[in-house]
Biopython code that builds the backbone (N, CA, C, O; Angstrom):
import numpy as np
from Bio.PDB.StructureBuilder import StructureBuilder

atoms = [
    (1, "MET", "N", (60.608, 53.850, -15.614)),
    (1, "MET", "CA", (61.595, 53.233, -16.462)),
    (1, "MET", "C", (61.523, 51.715, -16.337)),
    (1, "MET", "O", (61.530, 51.001, -17.340)),
    (2, "ASP", "N", (61.454, 51.231, -15.109)),
    (2, "ASP", "CA", (61.405, 49.780, -14.925)),
    (2, "ASP", "C", (60.184, 49.175, -15.607)),
    (2, "ASP", "O", (60.282, 48.130, -16.250)),
    (3, "LEU", "N", (59.043, 49.825, -15.469)),
    (3, "LEU", "CA", (57.829, 49.316, -16.099)),
    (3, "LEU", "C", (57.957, 49.357, -17.623)),
    (3, "LEU", "O", (57.513, 48.435, -18.308)),
    (4, "ALA", "N", (58.557, 50.412, -18.148)),
    (4, "ALA", "CA", (58.737, 50.532, -19.594)),
    (4, "ALA", "C", (59.590, 49.390, -20.147)),
    (4, "ALA", "O", (59.316, 48.878, -21.232)),
    (5, "LEU", "N", (60.625, 48.991, -19.401)),
    (5, "LEU", "CA", (61.500, 47.907, -19.856)),
    (5, "LEU", "C", (60.945, 46.529, -19.505)),
    (5, "LEU", "O", (61.227, 45.547, -20.193)),
    (6, "TRP", "N", (60.162, 46.459, -18.441)),
    (6, "TRP", "CA", (59.636, 45.189, -17.962)),
    (6, "TRP", "C", (58.448, 44.697, -18.773)),
    (6, "TRP", "O", (58.254, 43.489, -18.915)),
    (7, "ALA", "N", (57.647, 45.622, -19.309)),
    (7, "ALA", "CA", (56.436, 45.250, -20.040)),
    (7, "ALA", "C", (56.629, 45.488, -21.539)),
    (7, "ALA", "O", (56.169, 46.496, -22.076)),
    (8, "PRO", "N", (57.298, 44.573, -22.199)),
    (8, "PRO", "CA", (57.641, 44.808, -23.603)),
    (8, "PRO", "C", (56.431, 44.957, -24.530)),
    (8, "PRO", "O", (56.541, 45.576, -25.588)),
    (9, "GLU", "N", (55.305, 44.408, -24.153)),
    (9, "GLU", "CA", (54.119, 44.479, -25.008)),
    (9, "GLU", "C", (53.295, 45.745, -24.781)),
    (9, "GLU", "O", (52.381, 46.031, -25.554)),
    (10, "SER", "N", (53.597, 46.486, -23.762)),
    (10, "SER", "CA", (52.818, 47.661, -23.398)),
    (10, "SER", "C", (53.504, 48.951, -23.860)),
    (10, "SER", "O", (54.658, 49.207, -23.515)),
    (11, "THR", "N", (52.795, 49.745, -24.630)),
    (11, "THR", "CA", (53.364, 50.977, -25.187)),
    (11, "THR", "C", (53.286, 52.147, -24.224)),
    (11, "THR", "O", (54.210, 52.959, -24.169)),
    (12, "LEU", "N", (52.215, 52.251, -23.474)),
    (12, "LEU", "CA", (52.005, 53.420, -22.624)),
    (12, "LEU", "C", (53.159, 53.710, -21.658)),
    (12, "LEU", "O", (53.586, 54.862, -21.584)),
    (13, "PRO", "N", (53.682, 52.736, -20.918)),
    (13, "PRO", "CA", (54.814, 53.047, -20.030)),
    (13, "PRO", "C", (56.040, 53.564, -20.784)),
    (13, "PRO", "O", (56.791, 54.391, -20.266)),
    (14, "LYS", "N", (56.235, 53.082, -21.989)),
    (14, "LYS", "CA", (57.370, 53.526, -22.799)),
    (14, "LYS", "C", (57.194, 54.987, -23.214)),
    (14, "LYS", "O", (58.131, 55.783, -23.158)),
    (15, "VAL", "N", (55.980, 55.316, -23.629)),
    (15, "VAL", "CA", (55.689, 56.696, -24.034)),
    (15, "VAL", "C", (55.843, 57.630, -22.836)),
    (15, "VAL", "O", (56.400, 58.720, -22.966)),
    (16, "LEU", "N", (55.360, 57.215, -21.689)),
    (16, "LEU", "CA", (55.488, 58.032, -20.478)),
    (16, "LEU", "C", (56.947, 58.219, -20.080)),
    (16, "LEU", "O", (57.348, 59.310, -19.673)),
    (17, "PHE", "N", (57.727, 57.176, -20.196)),
    (17, "PHE", "CA", (59.158, 57.259, -19.885)),
    (17, "PHE", "C", (59.852, 58.278, -20.793)),
    (17, "PHE", "O", (60.592, 59.139, -20.318)),
    (18, "ILE", "N", (59.608, 58.172, -22.093)),
    (18, "ILE", "CA", (60.215, 59.107, -23.043)),
    (18, "ILE", "C", (59.731, 60.526, -22.761)),
    (18, "ILE", "O", (60.519, 61.472, -22.784)),
    (19, "SER", "N", (58.457, 60.669, -22.501)),
    (19, "SER", "CA", (57.886, 61.981, -22.191)),
    (19, "SER", "C", (58.549, 62.615, -20.973)),
    (19, "SER", "O", (58.865, 63.805, -20.979)),
    (20, "ASN", "N", (58.756, 61.827, -19.942)),
    (20, "ASN", "CA", (59.401, 62.343, -18.736)),
    (20, "ASN", "C", (60.861, 62.722, -18.975)),
    (20, "ASN", "O", (61.349, 63.701, -18.410)),
    (21, "LEU", "N", (61.546, 61.966, -19.794)),
    (21, "LEU", "CA", (62.933, 62.314, -20.126)),
    (21, "LEU", "C", (62.999, 63.655, -20.847)),
    (21, "LEU", "O", (63.837, 64.502, -20.538)),
    (22, "VAL", "N", (62.110, 63.831, -21.801)),
    (22, "VAL", "CA", (62.098, 65.071, -22.573)),
    (22, "VAL", "C", (61.700, 66.244, -21.678)),
    (22, "VAL", "O", (62.234, 67.344, -21.822)),
    (23, "LYS", "N", (60.775, 66.018, -20.764)),
    (23, "LYS", "CA", (60.377, 67.076, -19.834)),
    (23, "LYS", "C", (61.549, 67.463, -18.943)),
    (23, "LYS", "O", (61.782, 68.647, -18.703)),
    (24, "SER", "N", (62.278, 66.485, -18.459)),
    (24, "SER", "CA", (63.462, 66.756, -17.654)),
    (24, "SER", "C", (64.458, 67.597, -18.452)),
    (24, "SER", "O", (65.030, 68.558, -17.938)),
    (25, "TYR", "N", (64.654, 67.226, -19.697)),
    (25, "TYR", "CA", (65.548, 67.966, -20.586)),
    (25, "TYR", "C", (65.064, 69.406, -20.751)),
    (25, "TYR", "O", (65.856, 70.345, -20.679)),
    (26, "SER", "N", (63.760, 69.573, -20.973)),
    (26, "SER", "CA", (63.212, 70.914, -21.209)),
    (26, "SER", "C", (63.314, 71.805, -19.971)),
    (26, "SER", "O", (63.365, 73.029, -20.086)),
    (27, "TYR", "N", (63.345, 71.187, -18.786)),
    (27, "TYR", "CA", (63.508, 71.942, -17.543)),
    (27, "TYR", "C", (64.977, 72.226, -17.228)),
    (27, "TYR", "O", (65.295, 72.814, -16.194)),
    (28, "HIS", "N", (65.862, 71.808, -18.121)),
    (28, "HIS", "CA", (67.311, 71.983, -17.944)),
    (28, "HIS", "C", (67.834, 71.218, -16.732)),
    (28, "HIS", "O", (68.803, 71.622, -16.089)),
    (29, "SER", "N", (67.176, 70.116, -16.442)),
    (29, "SER", "CA", (67.625, 69.228, -15.379)),
    (29, "SER", "C", (68.600, 68.215, -15.990)),
    (29, "SER", "O", (68.494, 67.888, -17.172)),
    (30, "ASP", "N", (69.523, 67.732, -15.206)),
    (30, "ASP", "CA", (70.467, 66.725, -15.703)),
    (30, "ASP", "C", (69.985, 65.297, -15.453)),
    (30, "ASP", "O", (70.672, 64.341, -15.813)),
    (31, "ILE", "N", (68.837, 65.148, -14.855)),
    (31, "ILE", "CA", (68.323, 63.813, -14.511)),
    (31, "ILE", "C", (68.211, 62.913, -15.737)),
    (31, "ILE", "O", (68.531, 61.726, -15.669)),
    (32, "TYR", "N", (67.762, 63.472, -16.849)),
    (32, "TYR", "CA", (67.585, 62.648, -18.048)),
    (32, "TYR", "C", (68.885, 61.964, -18.463)),
    (32, "TYR", "O", (68.846, 60.897, -19.075)),
    (33, "GLN", "N", (70.033, 62.556, -18.143)),
    (33, "GLN", "CA", (71.317, 61.971, -18.520)),
    (33, "GLN", "C", (71.546, 60.612, -17.854)),
    (33, "GLN", "O", (72.224, 59.750, -18.412)),
    (34, "GLU", "N", (70.985, 60.427, -16.672)),
    (34, "GLU", "CA", (71.154, 59.165, -15.950)),
    (34, "GLU", "C", (70.479, 57.992, -16.667)),
    (34, "GLU", "O", (70.796, 56.834, -16.396)),
    (35, "PHE", "N", (69.559, 58.288, -17.572)),
    (35, "PHE", "CA", (68.756, 57.253, -18.206)),
    (35, "PHE", "C", (69.085, 57.059, -19.677)),
    (35, "PHE", "O", (68.312, 56.448, -20.416)),
    (36, "LYS", "N", (70.224, 57.576, -20.099)),
    (36, "LYS", "CA", (70.591, 57.513, -21.513)),
    (36, "LYS", "C", (70.638, 56.076, -22.029)),
    (36, "LYS", "O", (70.028, 55.766, -23.053)),
    (37, "GLU", "N", (71.345, 55.211, -21.341)),
    (37, "GLU", "CA", (71.467, 53.822, -21.805)),
    (37, "GLU", "C", (70.109, 53.143, -21.902)),
    (37, "GLU", "O", (69.826, 52.441, -22.873)),
    (38, "CYS", "N", (69.274, 53.354, -20.899)),
    (38, "CYS", "CA", (67.938, 52.738, -20.897)),
    (38, "CYS", "C", (67.080, 53.290, -22.027)),
    (38, "CYS", "O", (66.347, 52.543, -22.675)),
    (39, "ALA", "N", (67.168, 54.588, -22.264)),
    (39, "ALA", "CA", (66.373, 55.208, -23.323)),
    (39, "ALA", "C", (66.791, 54.679, -24.693)),
    (39, "ALA", "O", (65.940, 54.373, -25.529)),
    (40, "ILE", "N", (68.079, 54.573, -24.920)),
    (40, "ILE", "CA", (68.571, 54.055, -26.196)),
    (40, "ILE", "C", (68.180, 52.594, -26.359)),
    (40, "ILE", "O", (67.788, 52.172, -27.447)),
    (41, "LYS", "N", (68.285, 51.827, -25.290)),
    (41, "LYS", "CA", (67.865, 50.420, -25.335)),
    (41, "LYS", "C", (66.378, 50.313, -25.657)),
    (41, "LYS", "O", (65.967, 49.470, -26.455)),
    (42, "LEU", "N", (65.591, 51.155, -25.044)),
    (42, "LEU", "CA", (64.150, 51.145, -25.281)),
    (42, "LEU", "C", (63.841, 51.397, -26.759)),
    (42, "LEU", "O", (63.028, 50.690, -27.355)),
    (43, "VAL", "N", (64.486, 52.395, -27.340)),
    (43, "VAL", "CA", (64.268, 52.698, -28.755)),
    (43, "VAL", "C", (64.754, 51.541, -29.631)),
    (43, "VAL", "O", (64.056, 51.123, -30.555)),
    (44, "ASN", "N", (65.935, 51.032, -29.342)),
    (44, "ASN", "CA", (66.495, 49.950, -30.158)),
    (44, "ASN", "C", (65.697, 48.653, -30.046)),
    (44, "ASN", "O", (65.604, 47.898, -31.014)),
    (45, "ASP", "N", (65.132, 48.394, -28.889)),
    (45, "ASP", "CA", (64.368, 47.161, -28.679)),
    (45, "ASP", "C", (62.939, 47.243, -29.209)),
    (45, "ASP", "O", (62.217, 46.246, -29.198)),
    (46, "ASN", "N", (62.527, 48.419, -29.672)),
    (46, "ASN", "CA", (61.141, 48.604, -30.106)),
    (46, "ASN", "C", (61.048, 49.116, -31.537)),
    (46, "ASN", "O", (60.214, 49.966, -31.851)),
    (47, "LYS", "N", (61.903, 48.596, -32.392)),
    (47, "LYS", "CA", (61.918, 49.013, -33.803)),
    (47, "LYS", "C", (60.633, 48.619, -34.542)),
    (47, "LYS", "O", (60.364, 49.148, -35.620)),
    (48, "ASN", "N", (59.842, 47.707, -33.984)),
    (48, "ASN", "CA", (58.582, 47.294, -34.608)),
    (48, "ASN", "C", (57.372, 47.977, -33.985)),
    (48, "ASN", "O", (56.240, 47.721, -34.394)),
    (49, "ASN", "N", (57.597, 48.831, -33.012)),
    (49, "ASN", "CA", (56.512, 49.556, -32.361)),
    (49, "ASN", "C", (56.459, 50.955, -32.981)),
    (49, "ASN", "O", (57.300, 51.807, -32.691)),
    (50, "GLU", "N", (55.467, 51.176, -33.830)),
    (50, "GLU", "CA", (55.387, 52.433, -34.577)),
    (50, "GLU", "C", (55.364, 53.661, -33.673)),
    (50, "GLU", "O", (55.952, 54.689, -34.010)),
    (51, "ASN", "N", (54.694, 53.564, -32.535)),
    (51, "ASN", "CA", (54.622, 54.707, -31.624)),
    (51, "ASN", "C", (55.986, 55.067, -31.053)),
    (51, "ASN", "O", (56.326, 56.246, -30.947)),
    (52, "ILE", "N", (56.758, 54.071, -30.689)),
    (52, "ILE", "CA", (58.093, 54.326, -30.143)),
    (52, "ILE", "C", (59.028, 54.812, -31.247)),
    (52, "ILE", "O", (59.844, 55.706, -31.026)),
    (53, "VAL", "N", (58.908, 54.227, -32.423)),
    (53, "VAL", "CA", (59.728, 54.672, -33.558)),
    (53, "VAL", "C", (59.468, 56.148, -33.838)),
    (53, "VAL", "O", (60.400, 56.909, -34.094)),
    (54, "LYS", "N", (58.210, 56.547, -33.789)),
    (54, "LYS", "CA", (57.877, 57.950, -34.052)),
    (54, "LYS", "C", (58.422, 58.892, -32.980)),
    (54, "LYS", "O", (58.677, 60.063, -33.259)),
    (55, "LEU", "N", (58.603, 58.394, -31.766)),
    (55, "LEU", "CA", (59.152, 59.215, -30.692)),
    (55, "LEU", "C", (60.679, 59.168, -30.621)),
    (55, "LEU", "O", (61.295, 59.965, -29.914)),
    (56, "SER", "N", (61.274, 58.253, -31.338)),
    (56, "SER", "CA", (62.729, 58.084, -31.267)),
    (56, "SER", "C", (63.516, 59.357, -31.605)),
    (56, "SER", "O", (64.594, 59.548, -31.042)),
    (57, "PRO", "N", (63.033, 60.240, -32.498)),
    (57, "PRO", "CA", (63.803, 61.471, -32.730)),
    (57, "PRO", "C", (63.996, 62.308, -31.466)),
    (57, "PRO", "O", (64.995, 63.016, -31.339)),
    (58, "LEU", "N", (63.053, 62.232, -30.539)),
    (58, "LEU", "CA", (63.227, 62.951, -29.271)),
    (58, "LEU", "C", (64.443, 62.434, -28.520)),
    (58, "LEU", "O", (65.248, 63.213, -28.011)),
    (59, "ILE", "N", (64.569, 61.129, -28.456)),
    (59, "ILE", "CA", (65.714, 60.516, -27.766)),
    (59, "ILE", "C", (66.997, 60.885, -28.496)),
    (59, "ILE", "O", (67.983, 61.274, -27.871)),
    (60, "TYR", "N", (66.984, 60.764, -29.815)),
    (60, "TYR", "CA", (68.170, 61.103, -30.601)),
    (60, "TYR", "C", (68.579, 62.554, -30.375)),
    (60, "TYR", "O", (69.765, 62.867, -30.275)),
    (61, "ARG", "N", (67.601, 63.421, -30.298)),
    (61, "ARG", "CA", (67.891, 64.849, -30.166)),
    (61, "ARG", "C", (68.445, 65.203, -28.792)),
    (61, "ARG", "O", (69.469, 65.879, -28.689)),
    (62, "ILE", "N", (67.774, 64.751, -27.737)),
    (62, "ILE", "CA", (68.216, 65.179, -26.406)),
    (62, "ILE", "C", (69.561, 64.576, -26.030)),
    (62, "ILE", "O", (70.293, 65.139, -25.215)),
    (63, "TYR", "N", (69.889, 63.426, -26.625)),
    (63, "TYR", "CA", (71.173, 62.803, -26.310)),
    (63, "TYR", "C", (72.245, 63.099, -27.372)),
    (63, "TYR", "O", (73.317, 62.495, -27.357)),
    (64, "GLY", "N", (71.954, 64.026, -28.286)),
    (64, "GLY", "CA", (72.952, 64.441, -29.269)),
    (64, "GLY", "C", (73.361, 63.345, -30.234)),
    (64, "GLY", "O", (74.507, 63.307, -30.681)),
    (65, "MET", "N", (72.442, 62.460, -30.557)),
    (65, "MET", "CA", (72.713, 61.355, -31.476)),
    (65, "MET", "C", (72.410, 61.823, -32.906)),
    (65, "MET", "O", (71.419, 61.420, -33.516)),
    (66, "ASN", "N", (73.283, 62.672, -33.408)),
    (66, "ASN", "CA", (73.031, 63.343, -34.677)),
    (66, "ASN", "C", (72.959, 62.398, -35.868)),
    (66, "ASN", "O", (72.139, 62.606, -36.762)),
    (67, "GLY", "N", (73.781, 61.383, -35.902)),
    (67, "GLY", "CA", (73.748, 60.429, -37.005)),
    (67, "GLY", "C", (72.417, 59.709, -37.087)),
    (67, "GLY", "O", (71.844, 59.573, -38.168)),
    (68, "GLU", "N", (71.927, 59.248, -35.950)),
    (68, "GLU", "CA", (70.639, 58.563, -35.900)),
    (68, "GLU", "C", (69.507, 59.518, -36.258)),
    (68, "GLU", "O", (68.568, 59.151, -36.964)),
    (69, "PHE", "N", (69.608, 60.746, -35.762)),
    (69, "PHE", "CA", (68.582, 61.748, -36.056)),
    (69, "PHE", "C", (68.535, 62.032, -37.556)),
    (69, "PHE", "O", (67.460, 62.076, -38.154)),
    (70, "ASP", "N", (69.698, 62.221, -38.153)),
    (70, "ASP", "CA", (69.765, 62.506, -39.591)),
    (70, "ASP", "C", (69.258, 61.329, -40.419)),
    (70, "ASP", "O", (68.579, 61.528, -41.426)),
    (71, "SER", "N", (69.581, 60.113, -40.006)),
    (71, "SER", "CA", (69.094, 58.923, -40.718)),
    (71, "SER", "C", (67.581, 58.845, -40.662)),
    (71, "SER", "O", (66.932, 58.514, -41.654)),
    (72, "PHE", "N", (67.020, 59.151, -39.497)),
    (72, "PHE", "CA", (65.566, 59.140, -39.361)),
    (72, "PHE", "C", (64.953, 60.183, -40.290)),
    (72, "PHE", "O", (63.936, 59.927, -40.935)),
    (73, "GLU", "N", (65.567, 61.345, -40.354)),
    (73, "GLU", "CA", (65.040, 62.440, -41.179)),
    (73, "GLU", "C", (64.970, 62.054, -42.654)),
    (73, "GLU", "O", (64.077, 62.503, -43.373)),
    (74, "LYS", "N", (65.893, 61.237, -43.101)),
    (74, "LYS", "CA", (65.901, 60.817, -44.511)),
    (74, "LYS", "C", (64.643, 60.046, -44.879)),
    (74, "LYS", "O", (64.223, 60.080, -46.036)),
    (75, "GLY", "N", (64.036, 59.356, -43.930)),
    (75, "GLY", "CA", (62.817, 58.591, -44.195)),
    (75, "GLY", "C", (61.546, 59.319, -43.807)),
    (75, "GLY", "O", (60.478, 58.710, -43.738)),
    (76, "LEU", "N", (61.647, 60.589, -43.559)),
    (76, "LEU", "CA", (60.529, 61.376, -43.063)),
    (76, "LEU", "C", (59.368, 61.474, -44.055)),
    (76, "LEU", "O", (58.223, 61.676, -43.652)),
    (77, "GLY", "N", (59.653, 61.334, -45.319)),
    (77, "GLY", "CA", (58.620, 61.462, -46.351)),
    (77, "GLY", "C", (57.474, 60.481, -46.225)),
    (77, "GLY", "O", (56.390, 60.739, -46.747)),
    (78, "LYS", "N", (57.680, 59.373, -45.555)),
    (78, "LYS", "CA", (56.619, 58.369, -45.429)),
    (78, "LYS", "C", (55.598, 58.713, -44.340)),
    (78, "LYS", "O", (54.585, 58.028, -44.196)),
    (79, "TYR", "N", (55.865, 59.763, -43.586)),
    (79, "TYR", "CA", (54.970, 60.158, -42.498)),
    (79, "TYR", "C", (54.049, 61.288, -42.943)),
    (79, "TYR", "O", (54.383, 62.034, -43.864)),
    (80, "PRO", "N", (52.889, 61.418, -42.294)),
    (80, "PRO", "CA", (51.955, 62.490, -42.649)),
    (80, "PRO", "C", (52.522, 63.877, -42.336)),
    (80, "PRO", "O", (53.477, 64.015, -41.572)),
    (81, "GLU", "N", (51.927, 64.876, -42.927)),
    (81, "GLU", "CA", (52.413, 66.245, -42.796)),
    (81, "GLU", "C", (52.453, 66.715, -41.347)),
    (81, "GLU", "O", (53.406, 67.381, -40.944)),
    (82, "ASN", "N", (51.443, 66.384, -40.564)),
    (82, "ASN", "CA", (51.434, 66.846, -39.166)),
    (82, "ASN", "C", (52.607, 66.262, -38.384)),
    (82, "ASN", "O", (53.156, 66.928, -37.505)),
    (83, "TYR", "N", (52.991, 65.037, -38.691)),
    (83, "TYR", "CA", (54.165, 64.455, -38.034)),
    (83, "TYR", "C", (55.429, 65.156, -38.505)),
    (83, "TYR", "O", (56.304, 65.451, -37.692)),
    (84, "ARG", "N", (55.542, 65.425, -39.780)),
    (84, "ARG", "CA", (56.725, 66.127, -40.312)),
    (84, "ARG", "C", (56.854, 67.515, -39.683)),
    (84, "ARG", "O", (57.963, 67.966, -39.396)),
    (85, "ASN", "N", (55.730, 68.188, -39.470)),
    (85, "ASN", "CA", (55.756, 69.495, -38.807)),
    (85, "ASN", "C", (56.247, 69.366, -37.370)),
    (85, "ASN", "O", (57.016, 70.202, -36.895)),
    (86, "TRP", "N", (55.805, 68.321, -36.681)),
    (86, "TRP", "CA", (56.274, 68.060, -35.317)),
    (86, "TRP", "C", (57.776, 67.790, -35.327)),
    (86, "TRP", "O", (58.509, 68.283, -34.470)),
    (87, "PHE", "N", (58.223, 67.011, -36.294)),
    (87, "PHE", "CA", (59.638, 66.673, -36.405)),
    (87, "PHE", "C", (60.493, 67.932, -36.550)),
    (87, "PHE", "O", (61.575, 68.020, -35.969)),
    (88, "ILE", "N", (60.014, 68.894, -37.314)),
    (88, "ILE", "CA", (60.751, 70.157, -37.492)),
    (88, "ILE", "C", (60.929, 70.849, -36.143)),
    (88, "ILE", "O", (61.986, 71.423, -35.879)),
    (89, "LYS", "N", (59.921, 70.801, -35.297)),
    (89, "LYS", "CA", (60.030, 71.393, -33.959)),
    (89, "LYS", "C", (61.073, 70.660, -33.124)),
    (89, "LYS", "O", (61.838, 71.274, -32.380)),
    (90, "VAL", "N", (61.090, 69.344, -33.262)),
    (90, "VAL", "CA", (62.103, 68.556, -32.546)),
    (90, "VAL", "C", (63.487, 68.916, -33.059)),
    (90, "VAL", "O", (64.433, 69.038, -32.281)),
    (91, "LYS", "N", (63.602, 69.085, -34.359)),
    (91, "LYS", "CA", (64.887, 69.431, -34.953)),
    (91, "LYS", "C", (65.414, 70.765, -34.446)),
    (91, "LYS", "O", (66.625, 70.967, -34.358)),
    (92, "GLU", "N", (64.519, 71.660, -34.120)),
    (92, "GLU", "CA", (64.906, 72.981, -33.629)),
    (92, "GLU", "C", (65.345, 72.963, -32.160)),
    (92, "GLU", "O", (65.905, 73.943, -31.671)),
    (93, "MET", "N", (65.097, 71.866, -31.465)),
    (93, "MET", "CA", (65.544, 71.740, -30.084)),
    (93, "MET", "C", (67.066, 71.718, -30.063)),
    (93, "MET", "O", (67.696, 71.183, -30.974)),
    (94, "LYS", "N", (67.641, 72.287, -29.047)),
    (94, "LYS", "CA", (69.094, 72.249, -28.914)),
    (94, "LYS", "C", (69.491, 70.930, -28.259)),
    (94, "LYS", "O", (69.002, 70.591, -27.181)),
    (95, "PRO", "N", (70.393, 70.181, -28.924)),
    (95, "PRO", "CA", (70.840, 68.912, -28.300)),
    (95, "PRO", "C", (71.782, 69.155, -27.140)),
    (95, "PRO", "O", (72.246, 68.203, -26.512)),
]
sb = StructureBuilder()
sb.init_structure("model")
sb.init_model(0)
sb.init_chain("A")
sb.init_seg("    ")
for serial, (resi, resn, name, xyz) in enumerate(atoms, 1):
    if name == "N":
        sb.init_residue(resn, " ", resi, " ")
    sb.init_atom(name, np.array(xyz, "f"), 0.0, 1.0, " ", f" {name:<3s}", serial, name[0])
structure = sb.get_structure()
């Protein structure tokens, strides 16, 4: 998490951070809850990073941010079909 927030120009630590949060969520661990503020800050601070923007629905979903998730879904048409298919899987996750 610290590396993800400390290295604003580097995408890989951010992707790893989000990945670990989602993995924690999928294991039914409560650890991901401790990082909610940091995860939201990471997404909000990286609106120009296409990779983070594409992963933002994961953050919205696991933290029950339904308004943000729904807003993202409205712009889904601009993404390729394989991404839209992935998004449907994210949508099926229980928040």
